[in-house]
C-alpha atoms as one frame of an Amber mdcrd trajectory, in Angstrom:
protein
   0.000   0.000   0.000   1.398   3.324  -1.086   1.063   6.129   1.426  -0.212
   9.458   0.244   2.881  11.720  -0.133   1.125  14.606   1.616   0.213  12.354
   4.513   3.812  11.122   4.661   5.111  14.699   4.904   2.544  15.475   7.591
   3.653  12.460   9.640   7.279  13.573   9.321   6.375  17.081  10.497   4.519
  15.627  13.502   7.538  13.495  14.437   9.903  16.482  14.099   7.663  18.693
  16.257   7.318  15.907  18.836  11.091  15.421  18.894  11.758  19.138  19.310
   9.175  19.329  22.069  10.812  16.444  23.918  14.253  18.054  23.512  12.887
  21.371  24.737  11.300  19.754  27.796  14.489  17.790  28.460  16.510  21.012
  28.262  14.192  22.657  30.796  14.496  19.677  33.145  18.298  19.678  32.841
  18.528  23.423  33.394  16.348  23.194  36.483  18.400  20.268  37.719  21.701
  22.124  37.215  20.214  25.214  38.872  19.002  23.147  41.817  22.411  21.495
  42.209  24.103  24.901  41.936  21.824  26.411  44.586  22.485  23.423  46.851
  26.227  23.923  46.463  25.889  27.667  47.025  23.946  27.117  50.260  26.603
  24.704  51.466  29.321  27.261  50.746  27.458  30.093  52.472  27.380  28.060
  55.679  31.184  27.954  55.634  31.490  31.534  54.425  29.324  32.920  57.227
  31.575  31.434  59.895  34.695  32.590  58.085  33.384  36.104  57.350  32.199
  36.848  60.877  35.277  35.208  62.340  37.419  37.486  60.176  35.501  40.633
  61.193  35.873  39.656  64.856  39.613  39.128  64.482  39.533  35.349  64.880
  40.945  34.783  61.371  43.594  36.667  59.430  42.872  38.344  56.107  44.905
  35.705  54.265  43.098  32.820  55.953  39.659  34.227  55.197  40.531  35.077
  51.589  41.876  31.565  50.992  38.522  30.038  51.980  36.573  32.330  49.616
  38.979  31.643  46.752  38.341  27.903  46.971  34.838  28.366  45.549  36.325
  29.703  42.320  33.111  31.645  41.666  33.268  35.410  42.050  29.584  35.939
  41.150  28.622  33.644  44.020  31.126  35.354  46.295  29.580  38.741  45.508
  26.063  37.363  45.906  27.003  36.341  49.448  28.946  39.488  50.380  26.738
  42.132  48.716  24.116  42.453  51.507  26.887  42.900  54.088  28.890  45.326
  51.951  25.830  47.523  51.398  24.941  47.634  55.097  28.373  47.889  56.713
  30.226  51.128  57.351  33.345  52.379  59.044  36.034  49.871  60.015  33.799
  46.871  59.294  33.282  48.050  55.710  37.009  48.667  55.258  37.767  45.155
  56.502  35.176  43.622  54.192  36.559  45.591  51.250  40.088  44.349  52.044
  38.763  40.794  51.994  37.183  41.383  48.571  40.460  42.749  47.276  42.577
  39.947  48.753  40.216  37.279  47.408  40.472  38.776  43.904  36.857  39.943
  43.684  37.715  43.576  42.912  40.224  42.657  40.187  37.672  40.291  38.663
  35.031  42.993  38.302  37.559  45.601  37.146  38.310  43.301  34.230  34.582
  42.783  33.611  34.265  46.538  33.038  35.845  45.879  29.645  33.777  42.795
  28.823  31.910  42.661  25.510  28.655  41.828  27.244  26.514  44.849  28.110
  25.064  42.993  31.089  28.478  42.063  32.467  29.823  45.600  32.103  26.767
  47.067  33.814  26.974  44.542  36.657  30.670  45.268  37.128  30.028  49.006
  37.312  27.366  48.623  40.001  29.472  46.129  41.958  32.594  48.305  41.996
  30.460  51.249  43.049  29.032  49.307  45.990  32.604  48.429  46.964  33.500
  52.146  46.768  36.337  51.234  44.466  37.500  54.732  43.590  40.367  53.554
  41.397  37.626  52.603  38.921  36.110  56.102  38.912  37.813  57.044  35.630
  36.384  53.942  33.904  32.884  54.683  35.237  33.128  58.319  34.146  34.047
  57.125  30.660  30.923  54.938  30.665  28.844  58.044  31.358  29.704  59.219
  27.840  28.297  56.045  26.292  25.286  56.211  23.993  23.911  53.078  25.624
  21.446  54.061  28.383  22.175  50.809  30.240  25.842  51.781  30.539  24.923
  55.290  31.650  22.555  54.006  34.321  25.067  51.432  35.581  27.871  53.996
  35.665  25.707  56.554  37.475  24.595  53.965  40.031  28.172  52.794  40.516
  29.565  56.306  40.956  26.791  57.253  43.359  27.242  54.086  45.433  30.989
  54.757  45.606  30.317  58.051  47.373  33.041  59.725  45.288  31.678  63.283
  45.228  34.282  64.326  42.648  31.937  62.655  40.130  28.747  64.234  41.489
  28.487  67.185  39.095  29.255  65.173  35.959  26.847  62.414  36.974  24.104
  64.976  37.571  24.634  66.634  34.207  24.620  63.300  32.341  21.460  62.032
  34.026  19.565  65.220  33.213  20.935  65.840  29.720  21.528  62.438  28.169
  18.970  60.060  29.633  15.205  59.767  29.885  15.253  59.548  33.667  12.579
  61.544  35.428  13.515  64.253  37.906  12.588  61.879  40.738  14.636  59.031
  39.233  17.737  61.223  38.942  17.277  62.487  42.501  16.991  58.916  43.813
  20.282  57.913  42.161  22.117  61.089  43.193  21.002  60.718  46.811  23.264
  57.652  47.016  26.311  59.935  46.913  25.420  60.611  50.530  25.438  63.686
  52.706  28.916  64.683  51.479  27.343  65.997  48.268  25.417  68.543  50.356
  28.644  70.398  51.170  29.343  71.039  47.483  25.718  72.017  46.827  25.717
  74.475  49.735  29.003  76.017  48.591  27.576  76.508  45.078  24.409  78.131
  46.482  26.495  80.424  48.692  28.580  81.450  45.704  25.425  82.091  43.687
  23.925  84.288  46.422  27.182  86.165  47.005  27.776  84.842  50.506  30.649
  82.539  49.612  32.881  81.203  46.865  33.098  77.948  44.926  36.510  76.527
  45.754  36.971  73.132  44.091  36.107  71.815  40.597  32.895  70.119  41.747
  31.569  73.284  43.412  32.491  75.341  40.354  30.694  72.881  38.063  27.574
  73.036  40.225  27.749  76.819  40.136  27.927  76.680  36.321  24.728  74.608
  36.383  23.016  77.273  38.486  24.271  80.010  36.151  22.580  78.287  33.217
  25.758  77.203  31.433  24.022  74.062  30.214  21.158  72.998  27.979  18.999
  72.272  31.041  17.159  75.216  32.573  18.762  76.376  35.859  15.525  75.927
  37.836  15.795  72.153  37.258  19.227  72.108  38.902  18.004  74.388  41.700
  15.059  72.103  42.372  17.175  68.952  42.314  19.909  70.294  44.588  17.473
  71.845  47.062  15.520  68.580  47.263  18.750  66.709  48.064  19.504  69.179
  50.863  16.033  68.603  52.244  16.355  64.838  51.863  19.442  64.831  54.087
  17.964  67.490  56.434  21.138  69.471  55.884  20.541  72.417  58.215  23.940
  73.965  57.390  22.363  75.016  54.075  19.568  77.043  55.712  21.340  80.454
  55.467  22.057  79.921  51.759  18.474  78.829  51.114  17.185  81.901  52.922
  19.258  84.191  50.697  18.266  82.267  47.579  14.577  82.806  48.406  14.984
  86.542  47.783  15.265  86.064  44.009  13.951  82.527  43.478  11.233  81.894
  40.890   7.997  80.326  42.046   8.972  76.717  41.313  12.302  77.063  43.100
  10.523  78.749  46.002   8.257  75.732  46.397  11.302  73.493  46.735  12.900
  75.869  49.247   9.812  75.819  51.462   9.590  72.019  51.171  13.249  71.835
  52.245  12.429  73.920  55.340   9.694  71.419  56.193  12.002  68.445  55.790
  14.822  70.064  57.752  12.349  71.094  60.428  13.288  74.765  60.744  13.771
  78.028  58.853  16.822  80.281  58.591  17.085  82.759  61.483  15.175  85.941
  60.707  13.414  84.525  57.653  10.220  86.493  56.969   7.405  84.161  55.956
   4.794  86.890  55.431   5.562  87.718  51.754   5.042  84.070  50.819   1.657
  83.927  52.540   0.609  86.590  49.996   2.311  84.969  46.993   0.479  84.789
  43.633   1.208  81.063  43.268  -1.117  78.983  45.408   1.445  76.200  45.967
   3.810  78.729  47.557   0.981  79.960  49.793   0.198  76.354  50.697   3.737
  75.524  51.837   4.231  78.930  53.446   1.226  78.233  55.675   2.862  74.969
  56.732   6.267  76.568  57.308   4.783  79.343  59.489   4.986  77.059  62.562
   8.773  77.459  62.609   8.512  81.241  63.024   5.371  81.641  65.184   5.214
  85.182  63.813   2.075  86.686  65.399   2.101  89.484  62.828   1.348  86.857
  60.183  -1.949  85.804  61.806  -4.084  88.270  59.763  -2.513  86.841  56.583
  -3.333  83.300  57.687  -6.861  84.487  58.432  -7.132  85.827  54.865  -6.043
  82.432  53.541  -9.091  80.825  55.130 -10.992  82.168  52.107  -8.357  81.095
  49.564  -9.728  79.514  46.351  -7.680  76.360  47.008  -8.797  73.902  49.659
  -5.282  72.831  50.682  -4.273  76.443  51.304  -7.361  76.960  53.471  -6.677
  73.705  55.303  -3.050  74.467  56.175  -3.860  78.070  57.094  -6.534  76.812
  59.498  -4.127  74.228  60.914  -1.543  76.954  61.478  -4.074  79.152  63.286
  -5.144  76.234  65.460  -1.512  75.915  66.583  -1.066  79.673  67.123  -2.293
  79.724  70.695  -5.370  81.500  71.939  -5.171  84.284  69.344  -5.319  81.796
  66.479  -8.152  79.783  67.993 -10.118  82.977  68.606  -9.823  83.856  64.923
 -11.058  80.405  63.926 -14.003  80.536  66.316 -14.967  83.965  65.024 -15.033
  82.587  61.480 -17.365  79.772  62.500 -20.015  82.335  63.467 -20.391  83.241
  59.805 -23.482  81.579  58.385 -21.742  80.143  55.348 -18.639  80.363  53.223
 -15.278  78.613  52.735 -13.657  80.304  55.747 -16.446  79.235  58.092 -16.433
  75.659  56.756 -12.682  75.095  57.083 -12.551  76.770  60.505 -15.360  74.595
  61.784 -13.719  71.485  60.300 -10.342  72.139  61.965 -11.857  72.990  65.361
 -13.970  69.827  65.303 -10.969  67.791  64.186  -8.924  69.134  67.109 -11.694
  68.241  69.536 -11.796  64.666  68.248  -8.032  64.324  68.543
């Protein structure tokens, strides 16, 4: 019996598909098996590594003895996987000891070589790893990666430089993130915050130079000052906003005098960030007059000024807060009423007087705040 040629071809196709499916499933099983065996081996090694690592930090083992145990694994990715959580949480002498162990075991040299690997993933991983290890001898390589056209390289380099805490790279990293990537303002701020509080010194010096109360001394401070002067394609207010937010994030009170002087000529968006920084720091510069900002044309400035008033307790500002009870914006009315409720008897008297009005926004918000205070 002669088989139909079309049926014969169909049978062959079915057998090929079945064979490929079996091979595919076998590959998955083997990969899962190898992964499971690898994880089992890794867990066994971590049990030894934990004893060795903590023994080394406590002085029970020498650097050479500890490094020899880690080298036996012959797997730097696994070594970093184990050490990374400790490296990122340690500081001071413990961090320095852990970094010495990484260097002695060859981990740092391994990732320095991976910076020049052909693989994008490997180069990016190496950049982040060396940054976490605060390996400043790799700063020049990471700065070169900032000039890449590949956004993955730029992100990895920025994260590595920020994690290293090397503030000499702060200005260039900032400029690259804002000019040559699609990172949002918040995304750039999150990365730059990893440079740590040391970056606040350079920012404050640049603000002081801009306001005429100081000078920019080193290259980083001068670069930041150039940003504020608009010597870049990004508008200066973006840099102002970013730097002021970082000062607020670290509650860097040493910057308060410079922020107070900057407020005299700040545009409305920058002023919002200044007032938010006062709130985060928890105080205002000595002698700062909040009253002009309670009358500001921009409602967001009025809103934050009402919140910042509590740091001055300026009784002369109470009539302005009372006027804000009728503001077109609910949040302004709310924070003005909250401020008056915290202004002692004079403020509460003003709120109670407003509640006697039959209707209106001022009466409603005053009544709401007084009732809220009674409940609390």
